[in-house]
C-alpha positions, 0 to 999 in steps of 0.5 A: 013235710020239710026237705031239710037234711034230705037229698032230693033226686031229680031225673027229669028235664029240670036239671038247672040252677033254679031247681038246684037253688030251690032245693038248697034254699029248702035246706036239702041237697040235690042229686040232679041228672045230667041229661043228653040235652045238656051236651056241654056239661055232659061231655065235660063230665064224661071227659073228667071221668075218662082222664081222672086218676084212679086214686081220686075216684070212689067206686061201688058196684051192685047187681040187680035181677028182675024181669028177665034182665040182669043189671050190674051198676058201677057207681063212680064218684069224684069230689073234685068239682072246682072246675064246675064253678070256675069261669066258663066259656059261654054265658048261658052254660049250666052252673049249679050252686054248691056242687060237691060231687059228680057221679057216673053210673055205668050199667051193664044190662043183660036181656034174654037176647042182647046186652047193652051198656049205658052211662048216666051222670049226676051232680050233687051238692052233697059230699057223698061216697059212691055207696051213698050216691048209689042209694038214691040212684037205686031208689029212683029206679025202684020208684019207676015202673021197671023196678030193678031191686037191689040184690044183697051181697050174699046173693050176687052172681057175676053177669055173663059176658056179652 
């Protein structure tokens, strides 16, 4: 099977330039998770989303219900990535080839006895909309043992306040 024309999602400890280059060399686009063990690039992306003008961001929200929990995911995407490939301060900082989009997934998760809010970050070589970025991110959740199914727009209900 060829990877050409596909987007490959990696959510493990392999978010590095070598993996990104291999995916691009195979003719596919990457969507790589930025993990907590990459504090420099993660903090730069967090700061970007905190300060970015709203008119430069694309948003998509969906709601999932399963296993006694409700999860509202808001995907925020920016195509402004020039600053990722510019001159960096440290020689060994993460530099991914052909980065075209950065993504934040903010999740508001309600369990029976508590709520939590978490944010996940991704970098992609594909030029995406927030809705397009949500699909592989949701697909990765579906492949994990704790599946969070997508709820169609007609079945959505607002999660209660925490």
